[in-house]
PyMOL Python script that loads the backbone (N, CA, C, O; Angstrom):
from pymol import cmd

cmd.read_pdbstr("""\
ATOM      1  N   MET A   1      -0.992 -28.524 -32.548  1.00  0.00           N
ATOM      2  CA  MET A   1      -0.625 -27.498 -31.533  1.00  0.00           C
ATOM      3  C   MET A   1      -1.937 -27.505 -30.700  1.00  0.00           C
ATOM      4  O   MET A   1      -3.039 -27.735 -31.197  1.00  0.00           O
ATOM      5  N   ASN A   2      -1.723 -27.238 -29.421  1.00  0.00           N
ATOM      6  CA  ASN A   2      -2.537 -27.354 -28.537  1.00  0.00           C
ATOM      7  C   ASN A   2      -3.710 -26.009 -28.511  1.00  0.00           C
ATOM      8  O   ASN A   2      -3.273 -24.961 -28.037  1.00  0.00           O
ATOM      9  N   LEU A   3      -4.839 -26.011 -28.892  1.00  0.00           N
ATOM     10  CA  LEU A   3      -5.702 -25.110 -29.126  1.00  0.00           C
ATOM     11  C   LEU A   3      -6.049 -24.211 -27.797  1.00  0.00           C
ATOM     12  O   LEU A   3      -6.087 -22.983 -27.714  1.00  0.00           O
ATOM     13  N   LYS A   4      -6.268 -25.100 -26.884  1.00  0.00           N
ATOM     14  CA  LYS A   4      -6.564 -24.292 -25.622  1.00  0.00           C
ATOM     15  C   LYS A   4      -5.243 -23.435 -25.151  1.00  0.00           C
ATOM     16  O   LYS A   4      -5.419 -22.293 -24.727  1.00  0.00           O
ATOM     17  N   SER A   5      -4.062 -23.931 -25.219  1.00  0.00           N
ATOM     18  CA  SER A   5      -3.006 -23.293 -24.884  1.00  0.00           C
ATOM     19  C   SER A   5      -2.916 -22.035 -25.617  1.00  0.00           C
ATOM     20  O   SER A   5      -2.725 -20.971 -25.029  1.00  0.00           O
ATOM     21  N   ALA A   6      -3.060 -22.130 -27.001  1.00  0.00           N
ATOM     22  CA  ALA A   6      -3.023 -20.821 -27.758  1.00  0.00           C
ATOM     23  C   ALA A   6      -4.016 -19.890 -27.255  1.00  0.00           C
ATOM     24  O   ALA A   6      -3.798 -18.699 -27.032  1.00  0.00           O
ATOM     25  N   GLY A   7      -5.189 -20.531 -27.077  1.00  0.00           N
ATOM     26  CA  GLY A   7      -6.216 -19.412 -26.831  1.00  0.00           C
ATOM     27  C   GLY A   7      -6.080 -18.821 -25.364  1.00  0.00           C
ATOM     28  O   GLY A   7      -6.536 -17.710 -25.092  1.00  0.00           O
ATOM     29  N   LYS A   8      -5.544 -19.478 -24.595  1.00  0.00           N
ATOM     30  CA  LYS A   8      -5.189 -19.069 -23.285  1.00  0.00           C
ATOM     31  C   LYS A   8      -4.094 -18.001 -23.438  1.00  0.00           C
ATOM     32  O   LYS A   8      -4.345 -17.011 -22.750  1.00  0.00           O
ATOM     33  N   PHE A   9      -3.012 -17.918 -24.105  1.00  0.00           N
ATOM     34  CA  PHE A   9      -2.124 -17.192 -24.530  1.00  0.00           C
ATOM     35  C   PHE A   9      -2.482 -15.896 -25.336  1.00  0.00           C
ATOM     36  O   PHE A   9      -1.996 -14.792 -25.092  1.00  0.00           O
ATOM     37  N   LEU A  10      -3.254 -16.125 -26.178  1.00  0.00           N
ATOM     38  CA  LEU A  10      -3.899 -15.137 -26.789  1.00  0.00           C
ATOM     39  C   LEU A  10      -4.939 -14.167 -25.875  1.00  0.00           C
ATOM     40  O   LEU A  10      -5.103 -12.964 -26.081  1.00  0.00           O
ATOM     41  N   GLY A  11      -5.474 -14.804 -25.026  1.00  0.00           N
ATOM     42  CA  GLY A  11      -6.497 -14.300 -23.840  1.00  0.00           C
ATOM     43  C   GLY A  11      -5.508 -13.066 -23.305  1.00  0.00           C
ATOM     44  O   GLY A  11      -5.652 -11.856 -23.480  1.00  0.00           O
ATOM     45  N   PHE A  12      -4.476 -13.768 -22.606  1.00  0.00           N
ATOM     46  CA  PHE A  12      -3.662 -13.159 -21.758  1.00  0.00           C
ATOM     47  C   PHE A  12      -2.925 -11.854 -22.675  1.00  0.00           C
ATOM     48  O   PHE A  12      -2.698 -10.759 -22.161  1.00  0.00           O
ATOM     49  N   LEU A  13      -2.690 -12.098 -23.732  1.00  0.00           N
ATOM     50  CA  LEU A  13      -1.984 -11.102 -24.673  1.00  0.00           C
ATOM     51  C   LEU A  13      -3.074  -9.857 -24.830  1.00  0.00           C
ATOM     52  O   LEU A  13      -2.643  -8.708 -24.731  1.00  0.00           O
ATOM     53  N   ILE A  14      -4.447 -10.080 -25.067  1.00  0.00           N
ATOM     54  CA  ILE A  14      -5.390  -9.256 -25.296  1.00  0.00           C
ATOM     55  C   ILE A  14      -5.832  -8.524 -24.149  1.00  0.00           C
ATOM     56  O   ILE A  14      -6.142  -7.335 -24.223  1.00  0.00           O
ATOM     57  N   SER A  15      -5.874  -9.244 -23.007  1.00  0.00           N
ATOM     58  CA  SER A  15      -5.855  -8.455 -21.435  1.00  0.00           C
ATOM     59  C   SER A  15      -4.629  -7.757 -21.313  1.00  0.00           C
ATOM     60  O   SER A  15      -4.806  -6.782 -20.581  1.00  0.00           O
ATOM     61  N   ALA A  16      -3.734  -7.819 -21.622  1.00  0.00           N
ATOM     62  CA  ALA A  16      -2.339  -6.861 -21.559  1.00  0.00           C
ATOM     63  C   ALA A  16      -2.641  -5.896 -22.172  1.00  0.00           C
ATOM     64  O   ALA A  16      -2.479  -4.803 -21.629  1.00  0.00           O
ATOM     65  N   GLU A  17      -3.205  -5.973 -23.562  1.00  0.00           N
ATOM     66  CA  GLU A  17      -3.303  -4.655 -24.361  1.00  0.00           C
ATOM     67  C   GLU A  17      -4.532  -3.762 -23.917  1.00  0.00           C
ATOM     68  O   GLU A  17      -4.734  -2.638 -24.378  1.00  0.00           O
ATOM     69  N   ALA A  18      -5.411  -4.443 -22.877  1.00  0.00           N
ATOM     70  CA  ALA A  18      -6.367  -3.427 -22.337  1.00  0.00           C
ATOM     71  C   ALA A  18      -5.649  -2.703 -21.377  1.00  0.00           C
ATOM     72  O   ALA A  18      -5.813  -1.496 -21.194  1.00  0.00           O
ATOM     73  N   VAL A  19      -4.820  -3.438 -20.727  1.00  0.00           N
ATOM     74  CA  VAL A  19      -3.967  -2.524 -19.406  1.00  0.00           C
ATOM     75  C   VAL A  19      -3.259  -1.626 -19.952  1.00  0.00           C
ATOM     76  O   VAL A  19      -3.124  -0.580 -19.317  1.00  0.00           O
ATOM     77  N   PHE A  20      -2.590  -1.754 -21.291  1.00  0.00           N
ATOM     78  CA  PHE A  20      -1.890  -0.953 -21.895  1.00  0.00           C
ATOM     79  C   PHE A  20      -2.677   0.382 -22.310  1.00  0.00           C
ATOM     80  O   PHE A  20      -2.132   1.482 -22.224  1.00  0.00           O
ATOM     81  N   LEU A  21      -3.768   0.246 -22.686  1.00  0.00           N
ATOM     82  CA  LEU A  21      -4.769   1.302 -23.079  1.00  0.00           C
ATOM     83  C   LEU A  21      -4.832   2.371 -21.860  1.00  0.00           C
ATOM     84  O   LEU A  21      -4.833   3.576 -22.115  1.00  0.00           O
ATOM     85  N   LEU A  22      -4.880   1.916 -20.594  1.00  0.00           N
ATOM     86  CA  LEU A  22      -5.276   2.797 -19.643  1.00  0.00           C
ATOM     87  C   LEU A  22      -4.394   3.899 -19.526  1.00  0.00           C
ATOM     88  O   LEU A  22      -4.976   4.921 -19.163  1.00  0.00           O
ATOM     89  N   PRO A  23      -3.420   3.997 -19.678  1.00  0.00           N
ATOM     90  CA  PRO A  23      -2.288   5.288 -19.529  1.00  0.00           C
ATOM     91  C   PRO A  23      -2.820   6.594 -20.583  1.00  0.00           C
ATOM     92  O   PRO A  23      -2.877   7.756 -20.184  1.00  0.00           O
ATOM     93  N   PRO A  24      -3.168   6.199 -21.899  1.00  0.00           N
ATOM     94  CA  PRO A  24      -3.716   6.986 -22.748  1.00  0.00           C
ATOM     95  C   PRO A  24      -4.999   7.540 -22.441  1.00  0.00           C
ATOM     96  O   PRO A  24      -5.328   8.666 -22.814  1.00  0.00           O
ATOM     97  N   LEU A  25      -5.777   6.735 -21.730  1.00  0.00           N
ATOM     98  CA  LEU A  25      -7.106   7.102 -21.251  1.00  0.00           C
ATOM     99  C   LEU A  25      -6.794   8.225 -20.234  1.00  0.00           C
ATOM    100  O   LEU A  25      -7.340   9.287 -20.530  1.00  0.00           O
ATOM    101  N   PHE A  26      -6.080   8.247 -19.152  1.00  0.00           N
ATOM    102  CA  PHE A  26      -5.673   9.137 -18.282  1.00  0.00           C
ATOM    103  C   PHE A  26      -4.801  10.241 -18.644  1.00  0.00           C
ATOM    104  O   PHE A  26      -4.655  11.236 -17.933  1.00  0.00           O
ATOM    105  N   VAL A  27      -4.202  10.045 -19.799  1.00  0.00           N
ATOM    106  CA  VAL A  27      -3.522  11.280 -20.453  1.00  0.00           C
ATOM    107  C   VAL A  27      -4.584  12.275 -21.204  1.00  0.00           C
ATOM    108  O   VAL A  27      -4.557  13.504 -21.143  1.00  0.00           O
ATOM    109  N   ALA A  28      -5.527  11.471 -21.926  1.00  0.00           N
ATOM    110  CA  ALA A  28      -6.728  12.174 -22.554  1.00  0.00           C
ATOM    111  C   ALA A  28      -7.600  12.745 -21.611  1.00  0.00           C
ATOM    112  O   ALA A  28      -8.129  13.803 -21.950  1.00  0.00           O
ATOM    113  N   LEU A  29      -7.929  12.182 -20.254  1.00  0.00           N
ATOM    114  CA  LEU A  29      -8.788  12.766 -19.331  1.00  0.00           C
ATOM    115  C   LEU A  29      -7.788  14.159 -18.623  1.00  0.00           C
ATOM    116  O   LEU A  29      -8.384  15.185 -18.293  1.00  0.00           O
ATOM    117  N   GLY A  30      -6.682  14.082 -18.496  1.00  0.00           N
ATOM    118  CA  GLY A  30      -5.812  15.204 -18.180  1.00  0.00           C
ATOM    119  C   GLY A  30      -5.858  16.248 -18.978  1.00  0.00           C
ATOM    120  O   GLY A  30      -5.911  17.365 -18.463  1.00  0.00           O
ATOM    121  N   TYR A  31      -5.847  16.118 -20.266  1.00  0.00           N
ATOM    122  CA  TYR A  31      -6.005  17.059 -21.277  1.00  0.00           C
ATOM    123  C   TYR A  31      -7.366  17.566 -21.431  1.00  0.00           C
ATOM    124  O   TYR A  31      -7.599  18.655 -21.956  1.00  0.00           O
ATOM    125  N   GLY A  32      -8.191  16.850 -21.014  1.00  0.00           N
ATOM    126  CA  GLY A  32      -9.656  17.451 -20.989  1.00  0.00           C
ATOM    127  C   GLY A  32     -10.501  16.888 -22.294  1.00  0.00           C
ATOM    128  O   GLY A  32     -11.628  17.275 -22.603  1.00  0.00           O
ATOM    129  N   GLU A  33      -9.820  16.018 -22.908  1.00  0.00           N
ATOM    130  CA  GLU A  33     -10.335  15.579 -24.140  1.00  0.00           C
ATOM    131  C   GLU A  33     -11.258  14.132 -23.919  1.00  0.00           C
ATOM    132  O   GLU A  33     -10.842  13.039 -24.300  1.00  0.00           O
ATOM    133  N   VAL A  34     -12.480  14.314 -23.289  1.00  0.00           N
ATOM    134  CA  VAL A  34     -13.378  13.458 -22.973  1.00  0.00           C
ATOM    135  C   VAL A  34     -13.955  12.360 -24.010  1.00  0.00           C
ATOM    136  O   VAL A  34     -14.287  11.241 -23.620  1.00  0.00           O
ATOM    137  N   PRO A  35     -14.050  12.768 -25.375  1.00  0.00           N
ATOM    138  CA  PRO A  35     -14.627  11.849 -26.303  1.00  0.00           C
ATOM    139  C   PRO A  35     -13.626  10.964 -26.678  1.00  0.00           C
ATOM    140  O   PRO A  35     -13.953   9.814 -26.971  1.00  0.00           O
ATOM    141  N   GLU A  36     -12.190  11.383 -26.730  1.00  0.00           N
ATOM    142  CA  GLU A  36     -11.210  10.556 -26.983  1.00  0.00           C
ATOM    143  C   GLU A  36     -10.944   9.476 -25.754  1.00  0.00           C
ATOM    144  O   GLU A  36     -10.548   8.330 -25.964  1.00  0.00           O
ATOM    145  N   ALA A  37     -11.183   9.937 -24.629  1.00  0.00           N
ATOM    146  CA  ALA A  37     -11.104   9.171 -23.337  1.00  0.00           C
ATOM    147  C   ALA A  37     -12.099   8.038 -23.452  1.00  0.00           C
ATOM    148  O   ALA A  37     -11.770   6.858 -23.327  1.00  0.00           O
ATOM    149  N   LEU A  38     -13.334   8.450 -23.695  1.00  0.00           N
ATOM    150  CA  LEU A  38     -14.143   7.330 -23.846  1.00  0.00           C
ATOM    151  C   LEU A  38     -13.985   6.113 -24.764  1.00  0.00           C
ATOM    152  O   LEU A  38     -14.199   4.919 -24.559  1.00  0.00           O
ATOM    153  N   SER A  39     -13.521   6.815 -25.897  1.00  0.00           N
ATOM    154  CA  SER A  39     -13.151   5.581 -26.981  1.00  0.00           C
ATOM    155  C   SER A  39     -12.228   4.730 -26.109  1.00  0.00           C
ATOM    156  O   SER A  39     -12.521   3.583 -25.772  1.00  0.00           O
ATOM    157  N   PHE A  40     -11.043   5.380 -25.744  1.00  0.00           N
ATOM    158  CA  PHE A  40     -10.102   4.586 -25.045  1.00  0.00           C
ATOM    159  C   PHE A  40     -10.606   3.528 -23.930  1.00  0.00           C
ATOM    160  O   PHE A  40     -10.037   2.458 -23.711  1.00  0.00           O
ATOM    161  N   LEU A  41     -11.687   3.960 -23.303  1.00  0.00           N
ATOM    162  CA  LEU A  41     -12.294   3.347 -22.296  1.00  0.00           C
ATOM    163  C   LEU A  41     -13.084   1.984 -23.128  1.00  0.00           C
ATOM    164  O   LEU A  41     -12.847   0.781 -23.024  1.00  0.00           O
ATOM    165  N   ALA A  42     -13.900   2.567 -23.808  1.00  0.00           N
ATOM    166  CA  ALA A  42     -14.526   1.514 -24.607  1.00  0.00           C
ATOM    167  C   ALA A  42     -13.835   0.375 -25.019  1.00  0.00           C
ATOM    168  O   ALA A  42     -14.195  -0.769 -24.741  1.00  0.00           O
ATOM    169  N   THR A  43     -12.811   0.675 -25.702  1.00  0.00           N
ATOM    170  CA  THR A  43     -11.516  -0.131 -26.203  1.00  0.00           C
ATOM    171  C   THR A  43     -11.132  -1.174 -25.218  1.00  0.00           C
ATOM    172  O   THR A  43     -11.340  -2.384 -25.303  1.00  0.00           O
ATOM    173  N   ALA A  44     -10.484  -0.454 -24.182  1.00  0.00           N
ATOM    174  CA  ALA A  44      -9.881  -1.227 -23.139  1.00  0.00           C
ATOM    175  C   ALA A  44     -11.142  -2.200 -22.442  1.00  0.00           C
ATOM    176  O   ALA A  44     -10.749  -3.278 -21.996  1.00  0.00           O
ATOM    177  N   ILE A  45     -12.371  -1.955 -22.335  1.00  0.00           N
ATOM    178  CA  ILE A  45     -13.485  -2.618 -21.602  1.00  0.00           C
ATOM    179  C   ILE A  45     -13.620  -4.063 -22.697  1.00  0.00           C
ATOM    180  O   ILE A  45     -13.682  -5.235 -22.325  1.00  0.00           O
ATOM    181  N   ILE A  46     -13.639  -3.606 -23.963  1.00  0.00           N
ATOM    182  CA  ILE A  46     -13.807  -4.687 -24.962  1.00  0.00           C
ATOM    183  C   ILE A  46     -12.486  -5.607 -24.891  1.00  0.00           C
ATOM    184  O   ILE A  46     -12.572  -6.835 -24.853  1.00  0.00           O
ATOM    185  N   CYS A  47     -11.562  -5.090 -24.881  1.00  0.00           N
ATOM    186  CA  CYS A  47     -10.275  -5.944 -25.024  1.00  0.00           C
ATOM    187  C   CYS A  47     -10.046  -6.710 -23.678  1.00  0.00           C
ATOM    188  O   CYS A  47      -9.402  -7.759 -23.707  1.00  0.00           O
ATOM    189  N   GLY A  48     -10.549  -6.226 -22.494  1.00  0.00           N
ATOM    190  CA  GLY A  48     -10.557  -6.843 -21.230  1.00  0.00           C
ATOM    191  C   GLY A  48     -11.727  -8.096 -21.325  1.00  0.00           C
ATOM    192  O   GLY A  48     -11.585  -9.171 -20.742  1.00  0.00           O
ATOM    193  N   ALA A  49     -12.663  -7.817 -21.997  1.00  0.00           N
ATOM    194  CA  ALA A  49     -13.896  -8.802 -21.979  1.00  0.00           C
ATOM    195  C   ALA A  49     -13.627  -9.972 -22.841  1.00  0.00           C
ATOM    196  O   ALA A  49     -13.931 -11.106 -22.469  1.00  0.00           O
ATOM    197  N   VAL A  50     -13.072  -9.736 -23.971  1.00  0.00           N
ATOM    198  CA  VAL A  50     -12.412 -10.681 -24.958  1.00  0.00           C
ATOM    199  C   VAL A  50     -11.376 -11.385 -24.403  1.00  0.00           C
ATOM    200  O   VAL A  50     -11.416 -12.615 -24.391  1.00  0.00           O
ATOM    201  N   GLY A  51     -10.479 -10.793 -23.954  1.00  0.00           N
ATOM    202  CA  GLY A  51      -9.259 -11.487 -23.340  1.00  0.00           C
ATOM    203  C   GLY A  51      -9.678 -12.356 -22.043  1.00  0.00           C
ATOM    204  O   GLY A  51      -9.164 -13.423 -21.709  1.00  0.00           O
ATOM    205  N   GLY A  52     -10.546 -11.787 -21.497  1.00  0.00           N
ATOM    206  CA  GLY A  52     -10.897 -12.537 -19.990  1.00  0.00           C
ATOM    207  C   GLY A  52     -11.769 -13.734 -20.463  1.00  0.00           C
ATOM    208  O   GLY A  52     -11.583 -14.838 -19.951  1.00  0.00           O
ATOM    209  N   GLY A  53     -12.670 -13.563 -21.376  1.00  0.00           N
ATOM    210  CA  GLY A  53     -13.465 -14.685 -21.866  1.00  0.00           C
ATOM    211  C   GLY A  53     -12.636 -15.611 -22.519  1.00  0.00           C
ATOM    212  O   GLY A  53     -12.772 -16.758 -22.093  1.00  0.00           O
ATOM    213  N   LEU A  54     -11.722 -15.446 -23.531  1.00  0.00           N
ATOM    214  CA  LEU A  54     -10.512 -16.460 -23.881  1.00  0.00           C
ATOM    215  C   LEU A  54      -9.813 -17.263 -22.840  1.00  0.00           C
ATOM    216  O   LEU A  54      -9.642 -18.479 -22.928  1.00  0.00           O
ATOM    217  N   VAL A  55      -9.452 -16.580 -21.933  1.00  0.00           N
ATOM    218  CA  VAL A  55      -8.683 -17.328 -20.811  1.00  0.00           C
ATOM    219  C   VAL A  55      -9.598 -18.228 -19.928  1.00  0.00           C
ATOM    220  O   VAL A  55      -9.252 -19.355 -19.572  1.00  0.00           O
ATOM    221  N   LEU A  56     -10.984 -17.563 -19.544  1.00  0.00           N
ATOM    222  CA  LEU A  56     -11.862 -18.486 -18.944  1.00  0.00           C
ATOM    223  C   LEU A  56     -12.232 -19.647 -19.831  1.00  0.00           C
ATOM    224  O   LEU A  56     -12.406 -20.773 -19.364  1.00  0.00           O
ATOM    225  N   LEU A  57     -12.353 -19.367 -21.110  1.00  0.00           N
ATOM    226  CA  LEU A  57     -13.052 -20.422 -22.044  1.00  0.00           C
ATOM    227  C   LEU A  57     -11.856 -21.508 -22.293  1.00  0.00           C
ATOM    228  O   LEU A  57     -12.116 -22.710 -22.340  1.00  0.00           O
ATOM    229  N   CYS A  58     -10.579 -21.026 -22.445  1.00  0.00           N
ATOM    230  CA  CYS A  58      -9.416 -22.110 -22.503  1.00  0.00           C
ATOM    231  C   CYS A  58      -8.821 -22.766 -21.388  1.00  0.00           C
ATOM    232  O   CYS A  58      -7.912 -23.590 -21.489  1.00  0.00           O
ATOM    233  N   ARG A  59      -9.425 -22.332 -20.157  1.00  0.00           N
ATOM    234  CA  ARG A  59      -8.693 -23.011 -18.976  1.00  0.00           C
ATOM    235  C   ARG A  59      -8.943 -24.423 -19.004  1.00  0.00           C
ATOM    236  O   ARG A  59      -9.887 -24.975 -19.568  1.00  0.00           O
ATOM    237  N   LYS A  60      -7.894 -25.033 -18.259  1.00  0.00           N
ATOM    238  CA  LYS A  60      -7.895 -26.598 -18.162  1.00  0.00           C
ATOM    239  C   LYS A  60      -8.693 -26.819 -17.079  1.00  0.00           C
ATOM    240  O   LYS A  60      -8.743 -26.002 -16.160  1.00  0.00           O
ATOM    241  N   PRO A  61      -9.446 -28.026 -17.083  1.00  0.00           N
ATOM    242  CA  PRO A  61     -10.539 -28.503 -16.252  1.00  0.00           C
ATOM    243  C   PRO A  61      -9.711 -28.920 -14.866  1.00  0.00           C
ATOM    244  O   PRO A  61     -10.318 -29.381 -13.899  1.00  0.00           O
TER     245      PRO A  61
END
""", "prot")
cmd.dss("prot")
cmd.show_as("cartoon", "prot")
cmd.util.cbc("prot")
cmd.orient("prot")
């Protein structure tokens, strides 16, 4: 199995998860739940960084 392809796929999957965390963030902000919104924001940033890092690390030269 090609590890770079698997890593790139997982990177895109984790990045997509970061995007899917944005609607709950906006809903929490709409209801005035700031601590919960910050939790969603922190999780989205971490997922985006990890996913983006995997995509960049596993790209083909």
